[in-house]
N, CA, C and O atoms as CSV, one atom per row, in Angstrom:
chain,resi,resn,atom,element,x,y,z
A,1,MET,N,N,0.071,-12.065,-0.785
A,1,MET,CA,C,-0.675,-11.130,0.035
A,1,MET,C,C,-2.154,-11.518,-0.053
A,1,MET,O,O,-2.690,-11.649,-1.153
A,2,PRO,N,N,-2.810,-11.699,1.079
A,2,PRO,CA,C,-4.233,-12.050,1.036
A,2,PRO,C,C,-5.059,-10.902,0.467
A,2,PRO,O,O,-4.773,-9.730,0.712
A,3,ILE,N,N,-6.075,-11.256,-0.287
A,3,ILE,CA,C,-6.970,-10.254,-0.865
A,3,ILE,C,C,-8.223,-10.187,-0.007
A,3,ILE,O,O,-8.889,-11.196,0.222
A,4,ILE,N,N,-8.534,-8.989,0.463
A,4,ILE,CA,C,-9.699,-8.760,1.314
A,4,ILE,C,C,-10.593,-7.746,0.620
A,4,ILE,O,O,-10.163,-6.629,0.330
A,5,GLU,N,N,-11.831,-8.131,0.355
A,5,GLU,CA,C,-12.766,-7.192,-0.269
A,5,GLU,C,C,-13.264,-6.209,0.782
A,5,GLU,O,O,-13.649,-6.601,1.884
A,6,ILE,N,N,-13.252,-4.945,0.432
A,6,ILE,CA,C,-13.664,-3.895,1.359
A,6,ILE,C,C,-14.854,-3.150,0.776
A,6,ILE,O,O,-14.828,-2.706,-0.372
A,7,ASN,N,N,-15.891,-3.023,1.582
A,7,ASN,CA,C,-17.094,-2.321,1.147
A,7,ASN,C,C,-17.404,-1.103,1.999
A,7,ASN,O,O,-18.410,-0.428,1.782
A,8,ASP,N,N,-16.543,-0.819,2.969
A,8,ASP,CA,C,-16.778,0.288,3.895
A,8,ASP,C,C,-15.469,1.023,4.143
A,8,ASP,O,O,-14.491,0.407,4.568
A,9,ILE,N,N,-15.431,2.315,3.888
A,9,ILE,CA,C,-14.222,3.122,4.066
A,9,ILE,C,C,-13.753,3.127,5.519
A,9,ILE,O,O,-12.600,3.459,5.792
A,10,HIS,N,N,-14.620,2.768,6.443
A,10,HIS,CA,C,-14.268,2.735,7.859
A,10,HIS,C,C,-13.836,1.340,8.321
A,10,HIS,O,O,-13.698,1.101,9.521
A,11,ALA,N,N,-13.626,0.436,7.395
A,11,ALA,CA,C,-13.222,-0.925,7.740
A,11,ALA,C,C,-11.856,-0.909,8.430
A,11,ALA,O,O,-11.009,-0.078,8.106
A,12,PRO,N,N,-11.641,-1.820,9.375
A,12,PRO,CA,C,-10.345,-1.890,10.065
A,12,PRO,C,C,-9.204,-2.082,9.066
A,12,PRO,O,O,-9.336,-2.821,8.090
A,13,GLY,N,N,-8.098,-1.414,9.323
A,13,GLY,CA,C,-6.936,-1.540,8.464
A,13,GLY,C,C,-6.777,-0.444,7.425
A,13,GLY,O,O,-5.720,-0.316,6.807
A,14,LEU,N,N,-7.824,0.344,7.234
A,14,LEU,CA,C,-7.754,1.403,6.221
A,14,LEU,C,C,-7.216,2.715,6.762
A,14,LEU,O,O,-7.105,3.694,6.024
A,15,GLU,N,N,-6.882,2.742,8.042
A,15,GLU,CA,C,-6.415,3.985,8.658
A,15,GLU,C,C,-5.194,4.555,7.944
A,15,GLU,O,O,-5.076,5.772,7.799
A,16,ILE,N,N,-4.291,3.697,7.500
A,16,ILE,CA,C,-3.084,4.209,6.844
A,16,ILE,C,C,-3.410,4.941,5.550
A,16,ILE,O,O,-2.642,5.795,5.108
A,17,PHE,N,N,-4.543,4.612,4.943
A,17,PHE,CA,C,-4.943,5.270,3.703
A,17,PHE,C,C,-5.830,6.483,3.936
A,17,PHE,O,O,-5.903,7.369,3.084
A,18,SER,N,N,-6.501,6.535,5.079
A,18,SER,CA,C,-7.536,7.562,5.228
A,18,SER,C,C,-7.382,8.523,6.399
A,18,SER,O,O,-7.880,9.646,6.319
A,19,THR,N,N,-6.721,8.139,7.472
A,19,THR,CA,C,-6.731,9.020,8.643
A,19,THR,C,C,-5.360,9.483,9.126
A,19,THR,O,O,-5.271,10.504,9.807
A,20,LEU,N,N,-4.303,8.771,8.797
A,20,LEU,CA,C,-2.985,9.181,9.279
A,20,LEU,C,C,-2.491,10.414,8.530
A,20,LEU,O,O,-2.669,10.529,7.318
A,21,THR,N,N,-1.880,11.321,9.254
A,21,THR,CA,C,-1.325,12.522,8.637
A,21,THR,C,C,0.030,12.193,8.013
A,21,THR,O,O,0.606,11.137,8.272
A,22,GLU,N,N,0.523,13.104,7.197
A,22,GLU,CA,C,1.836,12.902,6.582
A,22,GLU,C,C,2.916,12.755,7.650
A,22,GLU,O,O,3.818,11.928,7.515
A,23,ALA,N,N,2.826,13.555,8.707
A,23,ALA,CA,C,3.809,13.469,9.796
A,23,ALA,C,C,3.743,12.108,10.485
A,23,ALA,O,O,4.782,11.549,10.838
A,24,GLN,N,N,2.546,11.570,10.682
A,24,GLN,CA,C,2.410,10.257,11.307
A,24,GLN,C,C,2.974,9.159,10.403
A,24,GLN,O,O,3.603,8.217,10.884
A,25,LEU,N,N,2.749,9.282,9.108
A,25,LEU,CA,C,3.284,8.298,8.172
A,25,LEU,C,C,4.810,8.353,8.124
A,25,LEU,O,O,5.473,7.320,8.028
A,26,ARG,N,N,5.355,9.558,8.192
A,26,ARG,CA,C,6.796,9.764,8.069
A,26,ARG,C,C,7.559,9.254,9.282
A,26,ARG,O,O,8.666,8.737,9.130
A,27,ASN,N,N,7.003,9.382,10.478
A,27,ASN,CA,C,7.618,8.924,11.724
A,27,ASN,C,C,9.025,9.495,11.888
A,27,ASN,O,O,10.019,8.777,11.780
A,28,GLU,N,N,9.087,10.781,12.149
A,28,GLU,CA,C,10.366,11.485,12.234
A,28,GLU,C,C,11.289,10.949,13.326
A,28,GLU,O,O,12.510,11.026,13.184
A,29,LEU,N,N,10.740,10.412,14.404
A,29,LEU,CA,C,11.579,9.897,15.489
A,29,LEU,C,C,12.261,8.580,15.119
A,29,LEU,O,O,13.367,8.297,15.580
A,30,GLU,N,N,11.607,7.791,14.299
A,30,GLU,CA,C,12.166,6.515,13.849
A,30,GLU,C,C,11.928,6.381,12.345
A,30,GLU,O,O,11.015,5.666,11.931
A,31,PRO,N,N,12.733,7.055,11.524
A,31,PRO,CA,C,12.487,7.081,10.082
A,31,PRO,C,C,12.448,5.698,9.427
A,31,PRO,O,O,11.747,5.504,8.433
A,32,GLU,N,N,13.190,4.745,9.973
A,32,GLU,CA,C,13.181,3.405,9.384
A,32,GLU,C,C,11.828,2.723,9.529
A,32,GLU,O,O,11.559,1.731,8.852
A,33,LYS,N,N,10.977,3.244,10.400
A,33,LYS,CA,C,9.633,2.701,10.583
A,33,LYS,C,C,8.581,3.534,9.859
A,33,LYS,O,O,7.384,3.275,9.989
A,34,GLY,N,N,9.016,4.516,9.110
A,34,GLY,CA,C,8.085,5.383,8.385
A,34,GLY,C,C,7.381,4.645,7.256
A,34,GLY,O,O,7.828,3.591,6.802
A,35,ILE,N,N,6.288,5.213,6.823
A,35,ILE,CA,C,5.467,4.632,5.761
A,35,ILE,C,C,5.279,5.692,4.688
A,35,ILE,O,O,5.064,6.862,5.004
A,36,PHE,N,N,5.358,5.297,3.431
A,36,PHE,CA,C,4.962,6.224,2.380
A,36,PHE,C,C,3.918,5.549,1.513
A,36,PHE,O,O,3.870,4.323,1.416
A,37,ILE,N,N,3.094,6.353,0.893
A,37,ILE,CA,C,2.025,5.838,0.047
A,37,ILE,C,C,2.392,6.107,-1.405
A,37,ILE,O,O,2.604,7.254,-1.798
A,38,ALA,N,N,2.465,5.051,-2.192
A,38,ALA,CA,C,2.724,5.150,-3.626
A,38,ALA,C,C,1.386,4.981,-4.337
A,38,ALA,O,O,0.659,4.021,-4.081
A,39,GLU,N,N,1.068,5.900,-5.214
A,39,GLU,CA,C,-0.277,5.922,-5.790
A,39,GLU,C,C,-0.364,5.471,-7.241
A,39,GLU,O,O,-1.423,5.618,-7.852
A,40,SER,N,N,0.680,4.941,-7.804
A,40,SER,CA,C,0.575,4.444,-9.178
A,40,SER,C,C,1.342,3.133,-9.301
A,40,SER,O,O,2.319,2.910,-8.586
A,41,PRO,N,N,0.898,2.269,-10.210
A,41,PRO,CA,C,1.611,1.002,-10.397
A,41,PRO,C,C,3.089,1.206,-10.729
A,41,PRO,O,O,3.935,0.438,-10.269
A,42,LYS,N,N,3.407,2.219,-11.511
A,42,LYS,CA,C,4.805,2.469,-11.881
A,42,LYS,C,C,5.649,2.766,-10.641
A,42,LYS,O,O,6.737,2.213,-10.486
A,43,VAL,N,N,5.155,3.634,-9.760
A,43,VAL,CA,C,5.894,3.989,-8.546
A,43,VAL,C,C,6.014,2.778,-7.623
A,43,VAL,O,O,7.059,2.575,-7.004
A,44,ILE,N,N,4.972,1.983,-7.526
A,44,ILE,CA,C,5.017,0.787,-6.681
A,44,ILE,C,C,6.063,-0.191,-7.212
A,44,ILE,O,O,6.831,-0.759,-6.435
A,45,ARG,N,N,6.097,-0.390,-8.523
A,45,ARG,CA,C,7.096,-1.298,-9.106
A,45,ARG,C,C,8.519,-0.812,-8.824
A,45,ARG,O,O,9.387,-1.611,-8.473
A,46,VAL,N,N,8.759,0.484,-8.976
A,46,VAL,CA,C,10.085,1.048,-8.703
A,46,VAL,C,C,10.454,0.839,-7.233
A,46,VAL,O,O,11.587,0.470,-6.923
A,47,ALA,N,N,9.505,1.071,-6.333
A,47,ALA,CA,C,9.764,0.893,-4.900
A,47,ALA,C,C,10.089,-0.567,-4.584
A,47,ALA,O,O,11.008,-0.840,-3.813
A,48,LEU,N,N,9.353,-1.494,-5.164
A,48,LEU,CA,C,9.630,-2.917,-4.938
A,48,LEU,C,C,11.010,-3.296,-5.471
A,48,LEU,O,O,11.742,-4.045,-4.823
A,49,GLN,N,N,11.365,-2.781,-6.645
A,49,GLN,CA,C,12.690,-3.060,-7.212
A,49,GLN,C,C,13.800,-2.495,-6.329
A,49,GLN,O,O,14.899,-3.048,-6.280
A,50,ALA,N,N,13.515,-1.396,-5.633
A,50,ALA,CA,C,14.505,-0.769,-4.754
A,50,ALA,C,C,14.597,-1.471,-3.400
A,50,ALA,O,O,15.439,-1.116,-2.575
A,51,GLY,N,N,13.738,-2.463,-3.169
A,51,GLY,CA,C,13.815,-3.224,-1.929
A,51,GLY,C,C,12.805,-2.851,-0.858
A,51,GLY,O,O,12.829,-3.412,0.237
A,52,TYR,N,N,11.915,-1.908,-1.163
A,52,TYR,CA,C,10.891,-1.560,-0.180
A,52,TYR,C,C,9.887,-2.699,-0.064
A,52,TYR,O,O,9.649,-3.432,-1.023
A,53,GLN,N,N,9.303,-2.837,1.121
A,53,GLN,CA,C,8.305,-3.871,1.361
A,53,GLN,C,C,6.929,-3.234,1.468
A,53,GLN,O,O,6.787,-2.108,1.944
A,54,THR,N,N,5.932,-3.961,1.025
A,54,THR,CA,C,4.567,-3.446,1.112
A,54,THR,C,C,3.973,-3.754,2.473
A,54,THR,O,O,4.210,-4.811,3.058
A,55,LEU,N,N,3.207,-2.813,2.951
A,55,LEU,CA,C,2.436,-3.001,4.171
A,55,LEU,C,C,1.015,-3.397,3.783
A,55,LEU,O,O,0.400,-4.262,4.406
A,56,ALA,N,N,0.509,-2.745,2.740
A,56,ALA,CA,C,-0.836,-3.013,2.238
A,56,ALA,C,C,-0.957,-2.430,0.841
A,56,ALA,O,O,-0.224,-1.514,0.468
A,57,LEU,N,N,-1.883,-2.968,0.083
A,57,LEU,CA,C,-2.235,-2.423,-1.225
A,57,LEU,C,C,-3.727,-2.142,-1.208
A,57,LEU,O,O,-4.503,-2.906,-0.635
A,58,LEU,N,N,-4.119,-1.066,-1.824
A,58,LEU,CA,C,-5.534,-0.729,-1.938
A,58,LEU,C,C,-5.802,-0.479,-3.412
A,58,LEU,O,O,-5.263,0.460,-3.998
A,59,CYS,N,N,-6.638,-1.322,-4.008
A,59,CYS,CA,C,-6.938,-1.138,-5.429
A,59,CYS,C,C,-8.343,-1.635,-5.727
A,59,CYS,O,O,-8.932,-2.405,-4.969
A,60,GLU,N,N,-8.852,-1.171,-6.845
A,60,GLU,CA,C,-10.173,-1.611,-7.275
A,60,GLU,C,C,-10.102,-3.074,-7.694
A,60,GLU,O,O,-9.061,-3.565,-8.131
A,61,ASN,N,N,-11.219,-3.747,-7.552
A,61,ASN,CA,C,-11.303,-5.163,-7.872
A,61,ASN,C,C,-10.836,-5.455,-9.299
A,61,ASN,O,O,-10.188,-6.473,-9.538
A,62,ARG,N,N,-11.155,-4.582,-10.239
A,62,ARG,CA,C,-10.801,-4.822,-11.643
A,62,ARG,C,C,-9.291,-4.850,-11.870
A,62,ARG,O,O,-8.831,-5.420,-12.859
A,63,HIS,N,N,-8.515,-4.249,-10.975
A,63,HIS,CA,C,-7.064,-4.214,-11.136
A,63,HIS,C,C,-6.372,-5.459,-10.579
A,63,HIS,O,O,-5.206,-5.709,-10.887
A,64,ILE,N,N,-7.075,-6.234,-9.767
A,64,ILE,CA,C,-6.470,-7.418,-9.154
A,64,ILE,C,C,-6.006,-8.404,-10.222
A,64,ILE,O,O,-4.920,-8.972,-10.111
A,65,GLN,N,N,-6.807,-8.607,-11.236
A,65,GLN,CA,C,-6.425,-9.479,-12.349
A,65,GLN,C,C,-5.871,-8.679,-13.521
A,65,GLN,O,O,-5.458,-9.255,-14.527
A,66,GLY,N,N,-5.860,-7.363,-13.397
A,66,GLY,CA,C,-5.404,-6.486,-14.474
A,66,GLY,C,C,-4.012,-5.949,-14.232
A,66,GLY,O,O,-3.066,-6.712,-14.033
A,67,ASP,N,N,-3.887,-4.619,-14.249
A,67,ASP,CA,C,-2.566,-3.991,-14.209
A,67,ASP,C,C,-1.849,-4.088,-12.869
A,67,ASP,O,O,-0.672,-3.737,-12.783
A,68,ALA,N,N,-2.516,-4.551,-11.832
A,68,ALA,CA,C,-1.846,-4.714,-10.535
A,68,ALA,C,C,-1.488,-6.173,-10.244
A,68,ALA,O,O,-0.897,-6.464,-9.204
A,69,ALA,N,N,-1.832,-7.081,-11.138
A,69,ALA,CA,C,-1.613,-8.509,-10.882
A,69,ALA,C,C,-0.148,-8.833,-10.607
A,69,ALA,O,O,0.150,-9.591,-9.684
A,70,ASP,N,N,0.770,-8.272,-11.391
A,70,ASP,CA,C,2.190,-8.575,-11.179
A,70,ASP,C,C,2.698,-7.988,-9.865
A,70,ASP,O,O,3.585,-8.558,-9.230
A,71,ILE,N,N,2.143,-6.866,-9.462
A,71,ILE,CA,C,2.537,-6.244,-8.190
A,71,ILE,C,C,2.075,-7.116,-7.029
A,71,ILE,O,O,2.839,-7.376,-6.100
A,72,ILE,N,N,0.836,-7.561,-7.085
A,72,ILE,CA,C,0.279,-8.404,-6.021
A,72,ILE,C,C,1.092,-9.691,-5.877
A,72,ILE,O,O,1.336,-10.146,-4.760
A,73,GLU,N,N,1.510,-10.274,-6.992
A,73,GLU,CA,C,2.318,-11.500,-6.954
A,73,GLU,C,C,3.651,-11.286,-6.247
A,73,GLU,O,O,4.185,-12.217,-5.645
A,74,ARG,N,N,4.193,-10.082,-6.310
A,74,ARG,CA,C,5.501,-9.788,-5.707
A,74,ARG,C,C,5.408,-9.448,-4.225
A,74,ARG,O,O,6.435,-9.280,-3.566
A,75,CYS,N,N,4.206,-9.345,-3.697
A,75,CYS,CA,C,4.018,-8.941,-2.301
A,75,CYS,C,C,3.678,-10.153,-1.444
A,75,CYS,O,O,2.746,-10.896,-1.752
A,76,PRO,N,N,4.439,-10.351,-0.361
A,76,PRO,CA,C,4.172,-11.510,0.512
A,76,PRO,C,C,2.869,-11.374,1.272
A,76,PRO,O,O,2.508,-12.264,2.042
């Protein structure tokens, strides 16, 4: 997964983290296209083990080489 440094909360691509409502993320009409947000490394690891795919990861720079490094390696 490419790493992109973000310095502005309004940067393109952050909408899924900041502006979409729970109903928009859930996508009731097409549940297989729904999105959920996992907010801890433990939950992300469990989701990856269950076969879920990542759309994006948002983490502080210090976690890229730290506690999120193994998660980032598992994401295409």
